[in-house]
C-alpha positions in Angstrom: -6.7 -13.8 -38.9 -10.0 -13.8 -41.2 -13.2 -16.0 -40.2 -12.3 -18.6 -43.0 -8.6 -19.1 -41.9 -9.8 -20.2 -38.0 -7.8 -23.6 -37.4 -11.1 -24.1 -35.7 -13.2 -24.2 -38.6 -10.8 -25.5 -40.9 -9.5 -29.0 -39.0 -10.8 -32.0 -39.2 -10.5 -32.6 -35.7 -10.3 -30.5 -32.5 -8.8 -30.5 -29.2 -10.9 -30.9 -25.7 -8.1 -31.4 -23.5 -4.6 -30.9 -23.1 -2.3 -32.8 -21.0 1.3 -31.1 -20.6 4.4 -31.8 -18.9 7.5 -29.3 -19.0 10.8 -29.8 -17.5 12.2 -26.7 -16.9 15.8 -25.8 -15.5 16.1 -21.8 -15.0 19.7 -21.6 -16.5 19.0 -23.4 -19.5 17.6 -21.4 -22.7 15.1 -24.2 -23.8 12.7 -25.9 -22.2 11.6 -29.5 -22.7 7.9 -30.4 -23.5 5.5 -33.3 -23.7 2.2 -32.8 -24.4 -0.9 -35.4 -25.3 -4.0 -33.8 -26.9 -7.5 -35.6 -27.0 -9.0 -34.7 -30.3 -12.5 -35.0 -31.4 -14.0 -34.8 -34.7 -14.7 -31.3 -35.6 -18.5 -30.9 -36.6 -17.7 -27.5 -38.7 -16.1 -29.4 -41.7 -18.2 -32.5 -42.3 -14.9 -35.0 -42.6 -14.6 -38.1 -41.3 -11.2 -38.9 -42.7 -8.4 -37.1 -41.4 -5.7 -37.0 -43.9 -3.6 -33.8 -41.8 -4.6 -31.3 -39.2 -2.7 -28.2 -37.7 -1.9 -26.4 -35.0 -0.3 -23.4 -33.9 3.4 -23.6 -32.7 6.1 -20.6 -32.4 9.6 -20.8 -31.3 8.9 -24.9 -30.5 10.7 -27.4 -32.5 9.0 -30.9 -32.5 11.4 -33.8 -32.2 8.3 -36.3 -32.3 4.8 -36.6 -32.8 1.6 -39.5 -33.5 -1.1 -40.6 -32.5 -1.0 -43.3 -29.7 -2.8 -46.0 -32.2 0.7 -46.0 -33.9 -0.2 -43.9 -37.1 2.9 -41.8 -38.3 3.4 -38.3 -39.1 5.1 -35.6 -41.1 5.8 -32.6 -40.0 5.4 -29.0 -41.7 6.0 -26.0 -40.0 4.6 -22.6 -41.5 6.7 -20.2 -39.4 4.4 -17.0 -40.9 1.2 -18.1 -40.4 2.8 -19.4 -36.9 1.3 -23.0 -37.4 2.7 -26.7 -37.5 1.1 -29.3 -39.7 0.6 -33.1 -39.2 0.4 -35.0 -42.4 -0.6 -38.3 -41.5 1.2 -41.4 -44.0 -2.1 -43.5 -43.6 -5.4 -41.6 -43.3 -7.1 -42.1 -40.0 -11.2 -42.5 -39.8 -12.8 -40.3 -37.1 -16.5 -40.5 -35.8 -18.6 -38.5 -33.9 -18.1 -40.0 -30.5 -14.9 -41.2 -30.8 -11.8 -39.6 -29.5 -8.3 -39.5 -30.9 -4.9 -38.8 -28.5 -2.3 -37.3 -30.1 1.2 -37.5 -28.2 3.3 -34.7 -29.3 7.6 -34.2 -27.9 9.4 -30.7 -28.1 11.6 -28.0 -27.3 10.5 -24.8 -26.4 12.5 -21.6 -26.1 12.7 -19.4 -22.5 12.8 -15.6 -23.2 15.3 -13.7 -20.8 13.8 -10.3 -19.7 15.7 -7.8 -17.9 13.9 -4.3 -18.5 10.3 -3.0 -18.6 11.1 -2.5 -22.9 11.8 -6.6 -23.3 8.3 -8.1 -24.5 6.6 -10.9 -22.2 5.7 -13.4 -24.5 5.6 -17.6 -24.2 8.0 -18.5 -21.4 10.1 -16.2 -19.9 12.8 -15.5 -17.5 14.1 -13.1 -14.9 17.2 -13.7 -12.4 17.5 -11.2 -9.8 19.5 -10.2 -6.8 19.5 -13.3 -4.0 19.1 -10.5 -1.0 20.6 -12.9 1.6 23.7 -13.6 -0.6 23.8 -10.5 -2.6 24.4 -12.8 -5.7 21.9 -12.8 -9.3 21.1 -16.7 -8.7 17.4 -16.0 -7.8 14.7 -16.9 -11.0 11.5 -15.8 -11.9 9.9 -18.4 -14.5 6.6 -17.5 -16.0 4.1 -17.4 -18.9 2.6 -15.0 -20.8 -0.2 -16.2 -23.0 -2.6 -13.3 -24.5 -3.4 -12.8 -27.1 -1.7 -15.6 -29.0 1.6 -16.9 -26.9 0.2 -20.0 -26.2 1.4 -21.4 -28.7 5.1 -20.3 -27.7 4.5 -22.8 -24.9 2.7 -26.0 -26.3 1.0 -26.8 -30.0 -2.7 -25.6 -29.6 -5.1 -24.4 -31.3 -4.5 -20.7 -30.0 -7.5 -19.0 -30.6 -9.8 -17.5 -27.9 -13.1 -19.4 -29.5 -11.4 -22.7 -28.5 -12.3 -24.0 -24.8 -10.7 -26.6 -23.8 -9.5 -28.2 -19.9 -5.5 -28.5 -19.2 -3.9 -30.3 -17.0 -0.5 -29.2 -16.0 2.9 -31.6 -15.1 5.8 -29.3 -14.2 9.2 -31.0 -13.1 11.9 -28.1 -12.1 14.3 -27.4 -9.0 13.1 -28.9 -5.9 13.9 -25.4 -4.2 11.2 -23.4 -6.4 7.4 -22.6 -5.7 5.2 -23.9 -8.6 2.0 -22.1 -9.4 -0.4 -22.7 -11.8 -4.5 -22.4 -12.8 -5.4 -24.5 -10.3 -4.3 -26.2 -7.0 -1.6 -28.9 -7.0 -2.7 -32.3 -7.1 0.8 -33.3 -5.9 4.3 -32.7 -5.3 7.3 -35.5 -5.4 10.9 -34.6 -4.8 13.0 -36.9 -6.2 15.8 -39.0 -3.8 18.2 -36.6 -4.7 16.3 -34.0 -3.4 17.3 -31.5 -6.0 14.3 -31.6 -8.8 10.7 -32.4 -8.0 7.5 -32.9 -9.7 4.4 -30.7 -9.7 0.9 -32.0 -11.1 -2.1 -29.6 -11.1 -5.8 -30.5 -11.0 -7.7 -30.3 -14.4 -8.9 -27.1 -15.5 -11.9 -25.8 -16.1 -12.9 -25.4 -19.9 -11.2 -22.4 -20.5 -9.2 -20.5 -23.4 -5.5 -21.0 -24.1 -5.0 -17.3 -23.2 -5.5 -17.8 -19.4 -3.3 -20.8 -19.3 -0.3 -20.0 -17.2 2.5 -21.1 -14.4 4.9 -19.5 -12.7 8.1 -21.4 -10.8 11.1 -19.6 -9.3 12.3 -18.0 -5.9 8.9 -16.2 -4.8 8.0 -15.1 -1.4 4.4 -16.6 -0.2 1.9 -14.8 1.9 -0.7 -17.1 2.2 -4.5 -16.4 3.5 -8.3 -17.6 3.2 -11.2 -15.9 1.4 -14.7 -17.0 3.4 -17.3 -17.4 0.6 -20.9 -17.8 2.0 -22.7 -18.6 -1.5 -20.2 -21.9 -1.8 -20.1 -22.5 1.7 -16.0 -22.6 1.5 -12.9 -21.2 2.5 -11.2 -20.5 -0.2 -7.2 -20.8 -0.3 -5.8 -17.2 -1.5 -2.4 -16.3 -1.8 0.6 -13.6 -3.1 3.5 -15.0 -4.4 6.3 -12.3 -4.9 10.1 -12.2 -5.6 10.9 -10.2 -2.6 8.4 -7.9 0.1 5.7 -10.2 -0.1 3.9 -8.7 3.3 3.9 -5.1 1.7 1.4 -7.0 -1.2 -1.0 -7.9 1.9 -3.9 -5.1 1.0 -4.3 -7.1 -1.9 -5.4 -10.2 -0.2 -7.3 -8.0 1.9 -9.6 -6.7 -1.1 -10.0 -10.2 -2.4 -11.1 -11.3 1.3 -13.8 -8.7 0.7 -14.3 -8.9 -3.0 -14.5 -12.2 -4.2 -17.5 -13.4 -2.0 -19.3 -10.3 -3.0 -18.6 -11.3 -6.4 -20.3 -14.9 -5.9 -23.1 -13.2 -4.8 -23.2 -10.4 -7.6 -22.8 -13.1 -10.4 -25.3 -15.6 -8.7 -22.1 -18.7 -9.6 -19.6 -19.9 -7.5 -16.3 -19.0 -7.6 -14.6 -21.6 -11.1 -11.5 -22.9 -9.3 -10.2 -24.3 -6.0 -7.8 -21.6 -5.4 -6.8 -17.7 -5.9 -3.5 -16.7 -6.2 -1.6 -13.2 -7.7 1.6 -13.5 -8.9 3.8 -10.8 -8.8 6.4 -10.5 -11.5 9.3 -8.1 -12.0 8.5 -7.4 -15.7 4.6 -8.0 -17.7 4.3 -6.1 -20.8 0.3 -5.9 -19.9 1.0 -5.0 -16.3 -1.9 -7.1 -15.7 -3.2 -10.7 -16.7 -6.3 -12.3 -15.6 -4.9 -16.1 -15.9 -7.8 -18.0 -14.8 -6.7 -18.7 -10.6 -3.5 -17.0 -11.6 -3.5 -13.8 -11.7 0.2 -11.8 -12.9 0.6 -8.3 -12.1 3.6 -6.1 -12.2 4.9 -6.1 -8.5 5.1 -2.2 -8.2 1.5 -2.3 -8.6 0.6 -4.4 -5.8 3.8 -3.9 -3.6 2.7 -1.0 -1.6 4.4 0.0 1.9 1.6 1.3 4.4 3.4 4.5 3.9 2.2 5.1 0.3 -0.9 2.9 0.8 -1.8 5.8 3.8 -2.9 7.9 0.2 -6.8 7.3 -0.5 -5.7 7.6 -4.4 -3.2 4.9 -3.8 -5.6 2.6 -2.1 -8.3 3.7 -4.7 -6.1 2.6 -8.0 -5.2 -0.5 -5.7 -8.8 -1.5 -5.2 -9.9 -0.8 -8.6 -7.2 -3.0 -10.3 -7.6 -6.1 -7.8 -11.6 -6.0 -8.3 -10.9 -5.8 -12.2 -9.0 -8.7 -12.1 -11.5 -10.6 -10.3 -14.4 -9.5 -12.1 -12.0 -11.3 -14.8 -12.6 -14.8 -13.5 -15.9 -14.9 -14.0 -16.6 -12.7 -16.9 -13.3 -13.2 -19.8 -12.9 -16.6 -18.1 -15.7 -18.4 -17.0 -18.0 -16.6 -19.5 -15.4 -15.7 -22.8 -15.5 -14.4 -26.0 -15.1 -16.0 -29.4 -12.7 -13.1 -30.9 -10.6 -10.8 -30.2 -12.9 -8.0 -31.5 -14.8 -8.4 -28.1 -11.8 -7.3 -26.3 -13.3 -4.1 -25.5 -16.1 -5.1 -24.0 -14.1 -7.7 -21.6 -12.3 -5.2 -20.4 -14.7 -2.3 -20.2 -17.4 -4.7 -18.3 -14.9 -5.9 -15.7 -14.0 -2.0 -15.2 -18.0 -0.9 -15.1 -18.4 -4.0 -12.9 -15.6 -3.5 -10.6 -16.5 0.6 -9.8 -20.2 -0.7 -9.5 -19.1 -2.8 -6.9 -16.6 -0.3 -4.9 -19.3 2.1 -5.0 -22.0 -0.1 -3.9 -19.8 -1.2 -0.8 -18.3 2.2 0.3 -15.0 1.8 -1.4 -15.7 4.7 -4.5 -18.2 7.0 -3.2 -19.8 9.2 -5.3 -18.1 7.4 -8.4 -20.4 7.6 -11.3 -21.3 11.1 -10.8 -17.7 12.7 -10.2 -15.1 14.5 -12.5 -12.9 11.3 -12.9 -16.1 9.8 -14.4 -18.1 12.1 -16.3 -15.1 15.0 -17.2 -12.3 12.6 -17.7 -14.2 9.9 -19.6 -17.4 10.7 -20.6 -17.2 14.0 -21.7 -13.7 12.9 -23.5 -15.0 10.2 -25.5 -18.0 12.1 -26.5 -16.2 14.6 -28.0 -14.0 12.4 -30.0 -17.6 10.4 -31.0 -19.0 13.8 -32.4 -16.1 14.4 -35.3 -17.3 13.1 -38.6 -13.9 10.3 -38.7 -14.7 8.2 -35.9 -16.3 4.9 -36.2 -18.0 3.0 -34.6 -17.0 0.8 -31.5 -17.9 -2.4 -34.1 -15.8 -1.4 -37.0 -13.1 -0.2 -35.0 -12.9 -3.8 -32.8 -13.5 -5.8 -36.3 -10.3 -3.9 -38.3 -8.1 -4.4 -35.3 -9.1 -8.3 -34.5 -8.9 -9.3 -38.6 -5.0 -7.4 -38.4 -1.9 -9.7 -36.8 -1.5 -8.4 -33.4 1.6 -8.6 -31.7 0.8 -7.6 -28.3 -3.3 -7.2 -26.3 -2.4 -3.2 -27.0 -2.8 -3.6 -30.5 -6.3 -5.0 -29.9 -7.1 -2.3 -27.7 -9.0 0.6 -28.4 -8.5 3.1 -25.8 -12.0 5.1 -27.1 -14.2 1.4 -27.7 -13.3 0.9 -23.5 -14.3 3.9 -22.3 -17.2 4.3 -24.7 -18.5 0.8 -23.3 -18.2 1.4 -19.6 -20.8 4.5 -20.4 -22.6 2.0 -22.4 -23.0 -0.4 -20.0 -23.4 2.4 -16.7 -26.1 4.1 -18.9 -27.8 0.5 -19.5 -27.9 -0.3 -16.0 -29.5 2.9 -14.6 -31.9 2.5 -17.4 -32.9 -1.3 -16.5 -32.6 -0.7 -12.7 -29.6 -1.8 -10.6 -31.4 -5.0 -8.8 -32.7 -6.1 -12.2 -30.0 -5.8 -14.1 -27.8 -7.5 -11.7 -30.9 -10.1 -11.3 -30.7 -10.9 -15.0 -27.1 -11.2 -15.1 -26.7 -13.8 -12.5 -29.6 -15.9 -14.7 -27.3 -15.8 -17.7 -23.9 -16.6 -15.6 -26.2 -19.6 -14.0 -26.8 -20.9 -17.9 -24.3 -23.3 -18.5 -24.2 -22.6 -22.4 -22.3 -19.0 -21.7 -19.6 -21.2 -19.9 -19.4 -24.0 -22.7 -19.4 -22.1 -25.5 -17.5 -18.8 -26.4 -20.0 -16.0 -27.0 -20.3 -12.6 -28.2 -21.1 -9.6 -26.2 -24.9 -9.1 -28.0 -25.3 -13.0 -26.7 -25.1 -11.9 -23.2 -28.1 -8.5 -24.2 -30.2 -10.8 -26.2 -30.2 -13.6 -23.0 -30.8 -10.5 -20.7 -33.9 -9.2 -22.7 -34.9 -12.7 -22.8 -34.9 -13.0 -19.2 -36.5 -9.4 -18.6 -38.8 -10.2 -21.5 -37.8 -6.7 -23.6 -36.3 -6.6 -26.8 -34.9 -3.1 -26.5 -31.8 -4.3 -23.8 -30.5 -5.8 -26.9 -31.5 -3.2 -29.4 -29.9 -0.6 -26.9 -26.4 -2.5 -26.8 -26.4 -2.8 -30.6 -27.7 0.6 -31.3 -24.5 2.5 -29.5 -22.3 0.0 -30.4 -23.3 -0.7 -34.2 -24.1 2.6 -35.1 -21.2 5.5 -35.0 -21.3 8.7 -33.5 -23.2 10.3 -30.3 -26.9 11.3 -29.9 -28.1 14.5 -29.3 -31.7 15.3 -28.2 -33.3 18.9 -28.6 -36.0 19.6 -26.2 -38.8 22.3 -26.6 -41.4 23.2 -24.3 -44.3 25.1 -25.2 -47.1 26.9 -23.3 -50.6 27.7 -24.8 -53.4 28.3 -22.1 -53.1 25.7 -19.6 -51.6 22.8 -21.6 -48.0 22.6 -21.8 -46.1 20.0 -24.4 -43.0 19.1 -24.3 -41.0 17.9 -28.0 -38.0 15.7 -28.3 -36.3 14.7 -31.2 -33.2 13.1 -31.6 -30.5 13.1 -34.5 -26.7 12.1 -34.7 -24.4 15.0 -33.1 -21.4 16.1 -35.0 -19.0 18.9 -35.2 -19.7 20.1 -38.2 -23.2 19.2 -40.8 -22.9 16.7 -43.0 -26.0 16.8 -45.0 -25.1 13.1 -46.8 -24.8 11.2 -43.5 -27.2 8.7 -42.7 -28.6 10.0 -39.6 -30.2 6.6 -37.4 -32.2 6.9 -34.8 -30.6 5.2 -31.4 -31.7 3.9 -28.5 -31.6 7.2 -26.0 -32.3 6.0 -22.4 -33.8 9.8 -21.3 -33.7 10.2 -17.7 -36.3 12.5 -17.1 -36.9 14.8 -14.5 -40.3 16.2 -13.6 -40.9 19.7 -12.0 -42.1 17.7 -8.9 -38.3 16.0 -8.7 -39.5 12.9 -9.5 -37.9 10.7 -12.5 -40.3 10.1 -16.1 -42.0 6.4 -15.6 -44.2 6.7 -18.7 -41.2 7.8 -21.4 -38.0 6.2 -20.2 -36.2 5.1 -23.4 -36.6 7.1 -26.7 -36.5 4.5 -30.1 -38.2 6.9 -32.5 -36.9 10.4 -34.3 -39.1 12.2 -32.1 -41.7 11.7 -28.8 -44.2 14.4 -27.8 -44.7 14.4 -23.8 -48.2 16.0 -23.0 -46.6 17.5 -19.5 -43.6 20.0 -18.4 -40.2 18.5 -18.1 -37.0 19.5 -15.8 -34.0 18.1 -17.7 -33.2 14.9 -19.8 -30.3 13.1 -19.0 -30.5 13.2 -14.9 -27.1 13.1 -13.8 -25.6 12.5 -16.5 -25.8 9.0 -16.4 -26.8 8.6 -20.5 -24.6 8.5 -23.2 -25.9 11.6 -25.2 -26.0 15.6 -25.2 -29.3 17.3 -24.6 -30.2 20.7 -26.3 -32.7 22.6 -24.8 -34.2 25.0 -27.5 -36.6 27.3 -25.8 -36.9 29.7 -23.3 -39.3 28.0 -21.1 -36.8 25.3 -20.5 -34.3 27.6 -19.0 -37.7 29.3 -17.4 -38.0 26.2 -15.5 -34.4 25.4 -15.1 -34.1 29.2 -13.1 -37.0 27.9 -11.2 -35.5 24.8 -10.0 -32.4 26.4 -9.3 -33.7 29.2 -7.0 -35.7 26.6 -5.0 -32.6 24.6 -4.5 -34.2 21.2 -6.0 -31.8 21.3 -9.6 -28.8 19.0 -8.7 -25.8 20.7 -9.2 -24.9 17.4 -11.5 -27.2 18.7 -13.9 -26.5 21.9 -14.3 -22.9 21.0 -15.0 -24.0 18.8 -17.3 -26.3 21.3 -19.1 -23.3 23.9 -19.4 -20.9 21.2 -20.9 -23.7 20.9 -23.5 -23.9 24.3 -23.4 -20.0 25.0 -24.1 -19.9 21.8 -27.0 -22.9 23.7 -29.0 -21.2 26.9 -28.5 -18.0 26.0 -30.0 -20.0 24.0 -32.5 -22.5 25.6 -34.9 -24.9 26.9 -31.9 -28.0 28.4 -32.3 -29.2 31.7 -30.9 -31.0 29.8 -28.2 -28.0 28.1 -26.8 -26.6 32.1 -26.3 -29.6 33.5 -24.7 -29.8 30.4 -22.6 -26.5 30.9 -21.5 -27.0 34.5 -20.3 -30.1 33.4 -18.8 -28.7 30.6 -16.3 -25.6 32.9 -15.6 -27.6 36.2 -15.0 -29.4 34.4 -12.4 -26.2 32.6 -10.7 -25.1 36.2 -10.5 -28.4 37.7 -9.2 -29.6 39.1 -5.6 -32.2 36.0 -5.8 -29.6 33.3 -5.8 -27.9 32.9 -2.3 -24.6 31.0 -3.1 -23.8 30.9 0.3 -26.8 29.0 1.1 -26.3 27.0 -1.9 -22.6 26.5 -2.2 -23.3 23.3 -4.1 -23.8 25.3 -7.3 -20.3 27.3 -7.5 -18.5 24.5 -9.1 -21.2 24.9 -12.3 -21.1 28.6 -12.1 -17.1 28.3 -13.0 -18.3 25.5 -15.6 -20.5 28.2 -17.1 -17.9 31.0 -16.7 -15.6 29.0 -18.5 -17.7 29.0 -21.5 -17.6 32.8 -22.0 -13.6 32.4 -22.5 -14.6 31.0 -26.2 -13.4 33.2 -29.2 -16.9 33.0 -30.5 -18.2 35.2 -27.6 -15.8 38.2 -27.4 -18.4 41.1 -27.6 -20.9 39.4 -28.1 -24.3 40.8 -28.1 -28.1 39.3 -28.9 -31.5 40.2 -28.8 -34.1 38.5 -27.2 -37.7 38.0 -28.6 -38.6 40.6 -25.4 -36.2 43.3 -26.3 -33.9 42.7 -23.9 -30.3 43.1 -25.1 -27.7 40.6 -23.6 -24.4 42.0 -23.3 -22.5 39.6 -21.5 -19.6 41.8 -19.7 -21.9 44.5 -18.7 -25.0 41.8 -17.8 -22.9 38.8 -16.2 -19.2 39.7 -15.2 -19.8 42.9 -13.4 -22.9 41.6 -11.7 -21.0 38.6 -10.5 -17.7 40.5 -9.7 -19.6 42.7 -7.0 -21.7 40.0 -5.8 -18.7 37.7 -4.9 -16.8 40.6 -3.2 -19.8 41.2 -1.3 -20.5 37.3 0.0 -17.0 36.5 0.1 -17.0 33.3 2.8 -14.3 31.2 4.1 -16.6 27.9 4.1 -16.6 28.5 -0.3 -13.2 30.3 -0.9 -12.0 27.3 -2.9 -14.9 27.9 -5.4 -15.1 31.4 -4.9 -11.5 32.2 -5.8 -11.8 29.9 -8.6 -14.8 31.5 -10.3 -12.9 35.1 -9.5 -9.9 34.2 -11.5 -12.2 33.5 -14.1 -13.8 36.9 -14.1 -10.5 38.4 -13.6 -9.3 36.3 -16.8 -12.6 37.7 -19.0 -12.1 41.2 -17.8 -8.1 41.0 -19.4 -9.4 39.7 -22.7 
């Protein structure tokens, strides 16, 4: 939907609060609804007389509608645009401070979900076997409102840019448990004992997409989370159709990380309780409804035997903490368009991983292969292709189409790149300063009362940190397509050493007519003494000249760019650092990964020379891989490059006349060395390297 079609811009009056009353019988295919919408004058239109206004509406039949003042209305449906328009027989005047109350009685549809292939949207139900009776007479009725299915539950302005408060009342069978975004205000059972009416407290401001409720034959496990910052013991719970005790690990995680998130965001948890609702079927697998997180039950119902596996525990921790982060970022602070879904999800994953690593549950994540290879390396290779657009363009194009599901809006490339951008920015600013600036924004009520854009967050953080580069950094890597590459040349003349840095857009093929705009690149330079360079932190121009030598750019591979070392002095310094055991294995792995890319894509001769020099040193008698086993993985990475078709039988002559013959000068030497120095302590790494050597020998 284009911006000009947004209801909150077109309608003369807009909602600020919904009172919703629902009557739900699980054996029926419809539910009854009544809502009272509190409306105010829309400041976007300037109109003071209301003749008609529209709401989103899908699979809902309006029985009656009108203002409390008695003004009669006509109803027109637009099924294609999923809207209903109310036409007033007598126009209504509305002033800036005046509130109007519009009442609607309607009937909605309850969808039936039986398999994983069935889509969960609006109000849906699943019936399943009662384990005591063996009859399929147990029911779960729940909602799924993201991205635009709240309109199937009640007529509303179903756009992420509109935040209102909600108060829900549900009438249903007395045996059912009933859960919604907030805690219950009251629960009254009818005199006949068959039905009850449950009223919930008013929600904070939130978008329609995170509204929700669930009712049915749930088992319940309750606990509390102690929140020192807000001096509360917050009720937390799990609701599941079965085996609820198998979800107890989820509550353990919530008890640990909810207080940590209060501290991280410098903001109290915004609601009076938090529940996890485990559902048999859920199209998006997990949904971060405010105060009522829904998850497909297979992901959290895990017996102790499965939780004994550390990778399973890690997956559960990441899932739960990701959804907890959304309670602050995505729900409390929310975004004005679905084009920013990538950022919402990237932030939740980045923040969850940072917290988990900092608190001992995800050790070494940011330098792990899971992150650096399986995510960042893959995304960088895609970004180096000429046809890959910017995050901004991808997300904008997805949002203007009519999404049928959240996954229609979700781009995995933008999501993973977003995580890398956030991690890079966090390291560049410094974790403590980043956290402090972010916490200041969460304290600012303007970021809660109105929907924002991601750039608003970084402009705000830049204001706190007194640096415009924070916003420029974010804009550079999200608005500009492609991937940066920094070329490094070190020159020596007499006693002077100069390092020249040049940046360009990196591509798998050359395109001279392509715009090559400089990026904002965090340099993360490691100096020969092992310290990080504090003089040159961020590269914003095409070139930079340093009057001192460096060892590596992009220390520990935390920046989103490649580095091309383009002088023999660069590799000589790297070899000195390796010989002294001072070069991080992660840095050496990164160097080989970048060399692999360059050799596959328009390499320069210095890349072949650099590869040879590094491998020759690792295979030489000067390098003791038994005492320095941390370099074995990097050696394997370097040898993988030799499997490239481009390197078969390749020979080069260096400036000093040395002939580089990879087979004679590297492979044979390494094979002899490994056979002489076999050690059980290094056996897995040695075996991997030997396997590559044998493959190269046969090639």
